[in-house]
BALOBA-1460 file (C-alpha; in Angstrom, 3 decimals):
// residues 308
<rec num="1" residu="x" x="16.863" y="16.753" z="-19.778"/>
<rec num="2" residu="x" x="14.907" y="19.816" z="-18.529"/>
<rec num="3" residu="x" x="15.794" y="22.201" z="-15.712"/>
<rec num="4" residu="x" x="13.558" y="20.433" z="-13.219"/>
<rec num="5" residu="x" x="15.340" y="17.143" z="-13.896"/>
<rec num="6" residu="x" x="18.675" y="18.841" z="-13.340"/>
<rec num="7" residu="x" x="17.464" y="20.179" z="-10.007"/>
<rec num="8" residu="x" x="16.445" y="16.709" z="-8.918"/>
<rec num="9" residu="x" x="20.004" y="15.463" z="-9.334"/>
<rec num="10" residu="x" x="21.460" y="17.360" z="-6.379"/>
<rec num="11" residu="x" x="22.533" y="14.957" z="-3.645"/>
<rec num="12" residu="x" x="22.861" y="15.125" z="0.095"/>
<rec num="13" residu="x" x="26.389" y="16.549" z="0.107"/>
<rec num="14" residu="x" x="25.336" y="19.381" z="-2.172"/>
<rec num="15" residu="x" x="22.306" y="19.985" z="0.027"/>
<rec num="16" residu="x" x="24.429" y="20.238" z="3.145"/>
<rec num="17" residu="x" x="26.627" y="22.799" z="1.388"/>
<rec num="18" residu="x" x="23.517" y="24.915" z="0.920"/>
<rec num="19" residu="x" x="22.598" y="24.219" z="-2.680"/>
<rec num="20" residu="x" x="19.005" y="24.933" z="-3.653"/>
<rec num="21" residu="x" x="16.670" y="22.256" z="-4.885"/>
<rec num="22" residu="x" x="13.897" y="23.097" z="-7.321"/>
<rec num="23" residu="x" x="11.185" y="20.526" z="-7.822"/>
<rec num="24" residu="x" x="9.060" y="20.015" z="-10.879"/>
<rec num="25" residu="x" x="5.545" y="18.658" z="-10.710"/>
<rec num="26" residu="x" x="4.011" y="15.979" z="-12.885"/>
<rec num="27" residu="x" x="1.433" y="13.276" z="-12.480"/>
<rec num="28" residu="x" x="-0.991" y="11.041" z="-14.225"/>
<rec num="29" residu="x" x="-2.774" y="14.275" z="-15.171"/>
<rec num="30" residu="x" x="-1.339" y="16.533" z="-17.904"/>
<rec num="31" residu="x" x="1.556" y="18.627" z="-16.618"/>
<rec num="32" residu="x" x="0.026" y="21.883" z="-17.794"/>
<rec num="33" residu="x" x="-3.101" y="21.310" z="-15.721"/>
<rec num="34" residu="x" x="-1.148" y="20.917" z="-12.485"/>
<rec num="35" residu="x" x="1.632" y="23.470" z="-12.378"/>
<rec num="36" residu="x" x="3.493" y="24.859" z="-9.382"/>
<rec num="37" residu="x" x="0.318" y="26.037" z="-7.660"/>
<rec num="38" residu="x" x="-1.059" y="22.482" z="-7.450"/>
<rec num="39" residu="x" x="2.246" y="21.190" z="-6.071"/>
<rec num="40" residu="x" x="2.327" y="23.954" z="-3.423"/>
<rec num="41" residu="x" x="-1.243" y="23.287" z="-2.353"/>
<rec num="42" residu="x" x="-0.558" y="19.595" z="-1.844"/>
<rec num="43" residu="x" x="2.605" y="20.258" z="0.153"/>
<rec num="44" residu="x" x="1.119" y="22.954" z="2.371"/>
<rec num="45" residu="x" x="-1.852" y="20.811" z="3.346"/>
<rec num="46" residu="x" x="-0.109" y="17.494" z="3.765"/>
<rec num="47" residu="x" x="-1.014" y="15.035" z="6.478"/>
<rec num="48" residu="x" x="2.058" y="12.896" z="6.006"/>
<rec num="49" residu="x" x="5.130" y="12.614" z="3.826"/>
<rec num="50" residu="x" x="6.802" y="9.271" z="3.187"/>
<rec num="51" residu="x" x="10.163" y="8.748" z="1.494"/>
<rec num="52" residu="x" x="10.398" y="5.527" z="-0.543"/>
<rec num="53" residu="x" x="13.220" y="3.597" z="-2.193"/>
<rec num="54" residu="x" x="13.414" y="0.053" z="-3.491"/>
<rec num="55" residu="x" x="15.754" y="-2.564" z="-4.932"/>
<rec num="56" residu="x" x="19.061" y="-0.977" z="-3.980"/>
<rec num="57" residu="x" x="20.854" y="-4.356" z="-4.263"/>
<rec num="58" residu="x" x="23.953" y="-2.943" z="-2.636"/>
<rec num="59" residu="x" x="26.986" y="-5.219" z="-2.846"/>
<rec num="60" residu="x" x="30.710" y="-4.693" z="-3.030"/>
<rec num="61" residu="x" x="31.077" y="-6.645" z="-6.248"/>
<rec num="62" residu="x" x="31.497" y="-5.959" z="-9.971"/>
<rec num="63" residu="x" x="28.672" y="-4.819" z="-12.207"/>
<rec num="64" residu="x" x="26.534" y="-7.608" z="-13.651"/>
<rec num="65" residu="x" x="24.507" y="-6.684" z="-16.702"/>
<rec num="66" residu="x" x="22.581" y="-3.504" z="-15.935"/>
<rec num="67" residu="x" x="23.031" y="-3.798" z="-12.168"/>
<rec num="68" residu="x" x="25.686" y="-1.491" z="-10.775"/>
<rec num="69" residu="x" x="25.885" y="-2.714" z="-7.201"/>
<rec num="70" residu="x" x="28.609" y="-0.460" z="-5.818"/>
<rec num="71" residu="x" x="27.015" y="2.691" z="-7.244"/>
<rec num="72" residu="x" x="24.019" y="2.300" z="-4.948"/>
<rec num="73" residu="x" x="25.884" y="4.209" z="-2.225"/>
<rec num="74" residu="x" x="26.116" y="7.349" z="-4.366"/>
<rec num="75" residu="x" x="22.528" y="6.965" z="-5.549"/>
<rec num="76" residu="x" x="21.252" y="6.626" z="-1.986"/>
<rec num="77" residu="x" x="23.297" y="9.662" z="-0.995"/>
<rec num="78" residu="x" x="21.436" y="11.659" z="-3.623"/>
<rec num="79" residu="x" x="18.067" y="10.378" z="-2.429"/>
<rec num="80" residu="x" x="19.039" y="11.326" z="1.113"/>
<rec num="81" residu="x" x="19.621" y="14.900" z="-0.029"/>
<rec num="82" residu="x" x="16.091" y="15.065" z="-1.423"/>
<rec num="83" residu="x" x="14.645" y="13.568" z="1.738"/>
<rec num="84" residu="x" x="16.536" y="16.045" z="3.893"/>
<rec num="85" residu="x" x="14.949" y="18.811" z="1.892"/>
<rec num="86" residu="x" x="11.417" y="17.384" z="2.024"/>
<rec num="87" residu="x" x="11.559" y="16.137" z="5.641"/>
<rec num="88" residu="x" x="9.428" y="12.963" z="5.409"/>
<rec num="89" residu="x" x="7.619" y="11.732" z="8.497"/>
<rec num="90" residu="x" x="9.201" y="8.346" z="7.853"/>
<rec num="91" residu="x" x="11.068" y="6.439" z="5.143"/>
<rec num="92" residu="x" x="10.601" y="2.908" z="3.845"/>
<rec num="93" residu="x" x="12.700" y="0.652" z="1.647"/>
<rec num="94" residu="x" x="10.620" y="-1.844" z="-0.294"/>
<rec num="95" residu="x" x="13.030" y="-4.763" z="-0.316"/>
<rec num="96" residu="x" x="16.277" y="-6.057" z="-1.811"/>
<rec num="97" residu="x" x="18.321" y="-3.571" z="0.156"/>
<rec num="98" residu="x" x="21.333" y="-5.811" z="-0.513"/>
<rec num="99" residu="x" x="22.314" y="-8.332" z="-3.143"/>
<rec num="100" residu="x" x="23.212" y="-11.964" z="-2.594"/>
<rec num="101" residu="x" x="26.570" y="-13.138" z="-1.316"/>
<rec num="102" residu="x" x="28.272" y="-16.508" z="-0.931"/>
<rec num="103" residu="x" x="28.635" y="-16.292" z="2.834"/>
<rec num="104" residu="x" x="26.779" y="-14.971" z="5.862"/>
<rec num="105" residu="x" x="29.742" y="-12.801" z="6.780"/>
<rec num="106" residu="x" x="29.889" y="-11.131" z="3.370"/>
<rec num="107" residu="x" x="26.156" y="-10.545" z="3.214"/>
<rec num="108" residu="x" x="26.221" y="-9.024" z="6.700"/>
<rec num="109" residu="x" x="29.020" y="-6.731" z="5.594"/>
<rec num="110" residu="x" x="26.923" y="-5.550" z="2.652"/>
<rec num="111" residu="x" x="23.972" y="-4.957" z="4.954"/>
<rec num="112" residu="x" x="25.905" y="-3.035" z="7.580"/>
<rec num="113" residu="x" x="27.473" y="-0.812" z="4.919"/>
<rec num="114" residu="x" x="24.247" y="0.215" z="3.208"/>
<rec num="115" residu="x" x="22.209" y="0.406" z="6.394"/>
<rec num="116" residu="x" x="24.686" y="2.858" z="7.910"/>
<rec num="117" residu="x" x="23.721" y="5.244" z="5.108"/>
<rec num="118" residu="x" x="20.006" y="4.433" z="5.067"/>
<rec num="119" residu="x" x="19.572" y="4.688" z="8.834"/>
<rec num="120" residu="x" x="21.128" y="8.167" z="8.837"/>
<rec num="121" residu="x" x="18.284" y="9.533" z="6.703"/>
<rec num="122" residu="x" x="15.463" y="9.313" z="9.239"/>
<rec num="123" residu="x" x="14.922" y="7.902" z="12.720"/>
<rec num="124" residu="x" x="11.496" y="6.536" z="11.751"/>
<rec num="125" residu="x" x="12.236" y="3.969" z="9.043"/>
<rec num="126" residu="x" x="10.832" y="0.656" z="7.877"/>
<rec num="127" residu="x" x="12.269" y="-2.328" z="6.030"/>
<rec num="128" residu="x" x="10.342" y="-4.660" z="3.730"/>
<rec num="129" residu="x" x="12.050" y="-8.002" z="3.242"/>
<rec num="130" residu="x" x="13.037" y="-8.840" z="-0.328"/>
<rec num="131" residu="x" x="14.240" y="-12.178" z="-1.618"/>
<rec num="132" residu="x" x="17.822" y="-10.889" z="-1.909"/>
<rec num="133" residu="x" x="17.751" y="-9.648" z="1.686"/>
<rec num="134" residu="x" x="17.497" y="-13.241" z="2.897"/>
<rec num="135" residu="x" x="19.368" y="-15.125" z="0.207"/>
<rec num="136" residu="x" x="22.099" y="-16.231" z="2.607"/>
<rec num="137" residu="x" x="20.962" y="-14.500" z="5.780"/>
<rec num="138" residu="x" x="18.048" y="-15.719" z="7.848"/>
<rec num="139" residu="x" x="15.243" y="-13.274" z="8.496"/>
<rec num="140" residu="x" x="16.159" y="-12.826" z="12.147"/>
<rec num="141" residu="x" x="19.738" y="-11.995" z="11.136"/>
<rec num="142" residu="x" x="18.646" y="-9.313" z="8.681"/>
<rec num="143" residu="x" x="16.109" y="-7.839" z="11.093"/>
<rec num="144" residu="x" x="18.543" y="-7.896" z="13.992"/>
<rec num="145" residu="x" x="21.131" y="-5.957" z="12.004"/>
<rec num="146" residu="x" x="18.704" y="-3.215" z="10.936"/>
<rec num="147" residu="x" x="16.969" y="-3.078" z="14.313"/>
<rec num="148" residu="x" x="13.461" y="-4.100" z="13.266"/>
<rec num="149" residu="x" x="11.527" y="-6.585" z="15.372"/>
<rec num="150" residu="x" x="9.166" y="-8.143" z="12.826"/>
<rec num="151" residu="x" x="9.028" y="-8.895" z="9.106"/>
<rec num="152" residu="x" x="5.305" y="-8.088" z="8.854"/>
<rec num="153" residu="x" x="3.470" y="-5.617" z="11.059"/>
<rec num="154" residu="x" x="1.356" y="-2.469" z="11.029"/>
<rec num="155" residu="x" x="1.556" y="1.014" z="12.508"/>
<rec num="156" residu="x" x="-0.352" y="4.294" z="12.556"/>
<rec num="157" residu="x" x="0.940" y="7.742" z="11.685"/>
<rec num="158" residu="x" x="-1.394" y="10.699" z="11.739"/>
<rec num="159" residu="x" x="-4.781" y="9.678" z="10.385"/>
<rec num="160" residu="x" x="-3.390" y="6.787" z="8.337"/>
<rec num="161" residu="x" x="-2.739" y="3.092" z="8.907"/>
<rec num="162" residu="x" x="0.266" y="1.402" z="7.306"/>
<rec num="163" residu="x" x="0.921" y="-2.305" z="6.724"/>
<rec num="164" residu="x" x="4.269" y="-3.947" z="5.978"/>
<rec num="165" residu="x" x="3.982" y="-7.404" z="4.373"/>
<rec num="166" residu="x" x="6.469" y="-10.274" z="4.093"/>
<rec num="167" residu="x" x="6.156" y="-12.469" z="0.989"/>
<rec num="168" residu="x" x="9.455" y="-14.288" z="1.480"/>
<rec num="169" residu="x" x="7.950" y="-17.721" z="2.126"/>
<rec num="170" residu="x" x="7.980" y="-20.849" z="0.010"/>
<rec num="171" residu="x" x="4.767" y="-22.570" z="-1.067"/>
<rec num="172" residu="x" x="5.186" y="-25.032" z="1.809"/>
<rec num="173" residu="x" x="5.238" y="-22.153" z="4.292"/>
<rec num="174" residu="x" x="8.945" y="-22.274" z="5.056"/>
<rec num="175" residu="x" x="10.662" y="-18.872" z="5.340"/>
<rec num="176" residu="x" x="13.405" y="-17.890" z="2.915"/>
<rec num="177" residu="x" x="16.987" y="-18.104" z="4.146"/>
<rec num="178" residu="x" x="20.321" y="-19.845" z="3.566"/>
<rec num="179" residu="x" x="19.618" y="-20.251" z="-0.173"/>
<rec num="180" residu="x" x="16.692" y="-22.607" z="0.433"/>
<rec num="181" residu="x" x="14.266" y="-21.100" z="-2.109"/>
<rec num="182" residu="x" x="13.563" y="-20.164" z="-5.714"/>
<rec num="183" residu="x" x="12.810" y="-16.477" z="-6.170"/>
<rec num="184" residu="x" x="9.763" y="-17.272" z="-8.296"/>
<rec num="185" residu="x" x="8.142" y="-19.118" z="-5.365"/>
<rec num="186" residu="x" x="6.941" y="-16.153" z="-3.290"/>
<rec num="187" residu="x" x="3.988" y="-16.600" z="-0.968"/>
<rec num="188" residu="x" x="2.165" y="-15.011" z="1.932"/>
<rec num="189" residu="x" x="1.286" y="-17.887" z="4.284"/>
<rec num="190" residu="x" x="-2.131" y="-18.475" z="5.814"/>
<rec num="191" residu="x" x="-1.094" y="-17.238" z="9.244"/>
<rec num="192" residu="x" x="0.028" y="-13.894" z="7.814"/>
<rec num="193" residu="x" x="-3.178" y="-13.530" z="5.802"/>
<rec num="194" residu="x" x="-5.212" y="-14.238" z="8.937"/>
<rec num="195" residu="x" x="-3.216" y="-11.571" z="10.745"/>
<rec num="196" residu="x" x="-3.740" y="-9.147" z="7.835"/>
<rec num="197" residu="x" x="-7.496" y="-9.644" z="7.846"/>
<rec num="198" residu="x" x="-7.683" y="-9.085" z="11.598"/>
<rec num="199" residu="x" x="-5.421" y="-6.070" z="11.460"/>
<rec num="200" residu="x" x="-7.410" y="-4.370" z="8.702"/>
<rec num="201" residu="x" x="-10.698" y="-5.139" z="10.423"/>
<rec num="202" residu="x" x="-9.467" y="-3.541" z="13.638"/>
<rec num="203" residu="x" x="-8.622" y="-0.223" z="11.950"/>
<rec num="204" residu="x" x="-11.013" y="2.319" z="10.468"/>
<rec num="205" residu="x" x="-8.216" y="4.465" z="9.059"/>
<rec num="206" residu="x" x="-7.326" y="4.822" z="5.403"/>
<rec num="207" residu="x" x="-4.543" y="2.321" z="4.752"/>
<rec num="208" residu="x" x="-1.340" y="2.126" z="2.711"/>
<rec num="209" residu="x" x="0.373" y="-1.250" z="2.179"/>
<rec num="210" residu="x" x="4.083" y="-1.820" z="1.546"/>
<rec num="211" residu="x" x="5.304" y="-5.027" z="-0.126"/>
<rec num="212" residu="x" x="8.268" y="-6.302" z="-2.120"/>
<rec num="213" residu="x" x="6.986" y="-9.010" z="-4.461"/>
<rec num="214" residu="x" x="4.085" y="-7.761" z="-6.514"/>
<rec num="215" residu="x" x="0.458" y="-8.298" z="-5.549"/>
<rec num="216" residu="x" x="-1.005" y="-7.232" z="-8.907"/>
<rec num="217" residu="x" x="0.506" y="-9.779" z="-11.328"/>
<rec num="218" residu="x" x="0.544" y="-13.560" z="-11.666"/>
<rec num="219" residu="x" x="3.903" y="-13.856" z="-13.426"/>
<rec num="220" residu="x" x="7.319" y="-14.641" z="-11.897"/>
<rec num="221" residu="x" x="7.419" y="-11.288" z="-10.114"/>
<rec num="222" residu="x" x="4.094" y="-11.849" z="-8.384"/>
<rec num="223" residu="x" x="3.135" y="-13.420" z="-5.085"/>
<rec num="224" residu="x" x="1.713" y="-16.816" z="-6.016"/>
<rec num="225" residu="x" x="-1.383" y="-16.398" z="-3.832"/>
<rec num="226" residu="x" x="-1.767" y="-12.698" z="-4.634"/>
<rec num="227" residu="x" x="-5.483" y="-13.042" z="-5.436"/>
<rec num="228" residu="x" x="-6.154" y="-14.206" z="-1.888"/>
<rec num="229" residu="x" x="-4.145" y="-11.317" z="-0.485"/>
<rec num="230" residu="x" x="-5.937" y="-8.801" z="-2.699"/>
<rec num="231" residu="x" x="-9.287" y="-10.174" z="-1.513"/>
<rec num="232" residu="x" x="-8.292" y="-9.381" z="2.067"/>
<rec num="233" residu="x" x="-7.316" y="-5.841" z="1.071"/>
<rec num="234" residu="x" x="-10.514" y="-5.286" z="-0.880"/>
<rec num="235" residu="x" x="-12.769" y="-6.640" z="1.868"/>
<rec num="236" residu="x" x="-11.434" y="-4.117" z="4.370"/>
<rec num="237" residu="x" x="-12.771" y="-1.215" z="2.320"/>
<rec num="238" residu="x" x="-10.019" y="1.077" z="3.623"/>
<rec num="239" residu="x" x="-6.942" y="0.272" z="1.519"/>
<rec num="240" residu="x" x="-6.025" y="3.143" z="-0.803"/>
<rec num="241" residu="x" x="-2.803" y="1.884" z="-2.349"/>
<rec num="242" residu="x" x="-0.074" y="-0.753" z="-2.367"/>
<rec num="243" residu="x" x="3.543" y="0.251" z="-3.012"/>
<rec num="244" residu="x" x="5.868" y="-2.517" z="-4.163"/>
<rec num="245" residu="x" x="9.133" y="-3.232" z="-5.989"/>
<rec num="246" residu="x" x="10.827" y="-6.427" z="-7.228"/>
<rec num="247" residu="x" x="10.335" y="-6.104" z="-11.012"/>
<rec num="248" residu="x" x="12.595" y="-3.008" z="-11.212"/>
<rec num="249" residu="x" x="10.371" y="-1.008" z="-13.571"/>
<rec num="250" residu="x" x="7.700" y="1.620" z="-13.101"/>
<rec num="251" residu="x" x="4.213" y="0.187" z="-13.309"/>
<rec num="252" residu="x" x="0.746" y="1.104" z="-12.114"/>
<rec num="253" residu="x" x="-2.435" y="-0.926" z="-11.998"/>
<rec num="254" residu="x" x="-5.805" y="-0.315" z="-10.428"/>
<rec num="255" residu="x" x="-7.640" y="-3.423" z="-9.266"/>
<rec num="256" residu="x" x="-11.016" y="-3.193" z="-7.519"/>
<rec num="257" residu="x" x="-10.396" y="0.420" z="-6.589"/>
<rec num="258" residu="x" x="-6.897" y="-0.035" z="-5.132"/>
<rec num="259" residu="x" x="-3.782" y="1.500" z="-6.708"/>
<rec num="260" residu="x" x="-0.896" y="-0.969" z="-7.102"/>
<rec num="261" residu="x" x="2.194" y="1.164" z="-7.708"/>
<rec num="262" residu="x" x="5.494" y="-0.545" z="-8.568"/>
<rec num="263" residu="x" x="8.537" y="1.666" z="-8.038"/>
<rec num="264" residu="x" x="11.664" y="1.672" z="-10.178"/>
<rec num="265" residu="x" x="14.830" y="-0.011" z="-8.878"/>
<rec num="266" residu="x" x="17.729" y="2.116" z="-7.680"/>
<rec num="267" residu="x" x="20.384" y="-0.407" z="-8.806"/>
<rec num="268" residu="x" x="19.659" y="-0.357" z="-12.532"/>
<rec num="269" residu="x" x="22.021" y="1.593" z="-14.779"/>
<rec num="270" residu="x" x="25.345" y="3.380" z="-14.435"/>
<rec num="271" residu="x" x="25.646" y="6.773" z="-12.787"/>
<rec num="272" residu="x" x="23.413" y="8.649" z="-10.375"/>
<rec num="273" residu="x" x="21.214" y="9.720" z="-13.279"/>
<rec num="274" residu="x" x="20.078" y="6.090" z="-13.529"/>
<rec num="275" residu="x" x="18.348" y="5.692" z="-10.215"/>
<rec num="276" residu="x" x="14.988" y="6.265" z="-8.588"/>
<rec num="277" residu="x" x="13.389" y="7.392" z="-5.353"/>
<rec num="278" residu="x" x="10.044" y="8.858" z="-4.420"/>
<rec num="279" residu="x" x="8.284" y="11.132" z="-1.961"/>
<rec num="280" residu="x" x="4.655" y="10.303" z="-1.222"/>
<rec num="281" residu="x" x="2.394" y="13.002" z="0.183"/>
<rec num="282" residu="x" x="-0.895" y="11.947" z="1.764"/>
<rec num="283" residu="x" x="-3.256" y="14.903" z="1.603"/>
<rec num="284" residu="x" x="-5.935" y="16.116" z="3.967"/>
<rec num="285" residu="x" x="-8.533" y="15.011" z="1.405"/>
<rec num="286" residu="x" x="-7.097" y="11.451" z="1.204"/>
<rec num="287" residu="x" x="-5.371" y="12.340" z="-2.059"/>
<rec num="288" residu="x" x="-2.019" y="10.709" z="-2.814"/>
<rec num="289" residu="x" x="0.800" y="12.491" z="-4.616"/>
<rec num="290" residu="x" x="3.915" y="10.538" z="-5.605"/>
<rec num="291" residu="x" x="6.785" y="12.796" z="-6.618"/>
<rec num="292" residu="x" x="9.307" y="10.664" z="-8.483"/>
<rec num="293" residu="x" x="12.955" y="11.532" z="-8.941"/>
<rec num="294" residu="x" x="15.400" y="10.399" z="-11.607"/>
<rec num="295" residu="x" x="13.785" y="7.391" z="-13.322"/>
<rec num="296" residu="x" x="10.837" y="7.164" z="-10.942"/>
<rec num="297" residu="x" x="7.458" y="8.141" z="-12.406"/>
<rec num="298" residu="x" x="5.188" y="10.718" z="-10.774"/>
<rec num="299" residu="x" x="1.533" y="10.120" z="-9.914"/>
<rec num="300" residu="x" x="-1.295" y="12.236" z="-8.567"/>
<rec num="301" residu="x" x="-4.486" y="10.604" z="-7.383"/>
<rec num="302" residu="x" x="-6.794" y="13.490" z="-6.592"/>
<rec num="303" residu="x" x="-9.399" y="11.291" z="-4.932"/>
<rec num="304" residu="x" x="-9.253" y="7.743" z="-3.615"/>
<rec num="305" residu="x" x="-9.740" y="5.120" z="-6.311"/>
<rec num="306" residu="x" x="-11.913" y="3.075" z="-4.007"/>
<rec num="307" residu="x" x="-15.607" y="3.712" z="-3.565"/>
<rec num="308" residu="x" x="-16.623" y="5.038" z="-0.168"/>
C-alpha cells in the first residue's frame, strides 16, 4: 500500500478532528503522465462534483460469504469524510442501499439506520433503486422513508443533465416488491423508455445516467432489454456516461461512444480497507474524472467518448 492509499483511508471522524487528507491521482492514462498538476487543474476548473457509492447492502445480520453487512456503517463513515473534504454538489447511491430481510419492519429498520448516515452527508442526494432495496419493501415504502418522490426522474445541475433509472420491474411489467421477483429478471418497461426518450429529446445538455442493474451486459447482472435502453441513449447524442452497480466489481465498457462504468460494491470484504467510493468531477471541457477510493478504480476521460 502506498502513501496515497493510506491517505485515502481517513474517515469522517478523523476529518472532523482536523486530520489532513492527501489524494493521489490515477486514471486510464499512465500515472506518470498525469501527476498532481493534472489533478489540480481538473479540480480548479470543475463544473460539478458528484459523490458516488453503490451496493452498501447494510443489514444488522451476520456476515455471509464475502459480504460484511454490519461493517457498511464504518465504510460509509469513511466515505463521508472524503466527501466532506471534496464538497460534492450532490451525492448518489447506485442501489442496494440495504440487504434483504424477512419482514417489512426489519427491512425498514435497516433502511432507517443506514439512511440516517447517508442523508447526513449532503442535502442534495439521490437514490437509485436496487433489487435488494425492494426485496420485502414496496417501492413507495422505500422512497417514502428516504424522502424521494420518484424511482426514475431527471434533473439539471450546472450545465449538465442527469437521469436516474429504475430497472426493478419484472418482464411482465410488474414492479419489484414483497419478494415477488427473481433478481435475474430486471427490466425497464415501455412506459419508462418512452419517458426516457422524451426526456433526452427535451434537453440539449450533456447527460450522465445513473442505474443499478447494468446496461452494458446481457448476463444475469444486465437489464434484459438493455439494448433497447442503450438505443435510446445513443439516439439522443448527448449521453456521456452511465454509472451503475449491481455486479460488485469494477468494470468499464465503451459502447457506441458512451462510457458504461460499473462501480465496486462497498459491502464486499472485511474492514474499511475493503470498500469503495468515488468522486466524479465534470470539467469545463466536458471531461470526466473519476477519483476512486479504496477498491474503486480511477478513470480520466479527457474528451467525451461520443462524436459531436
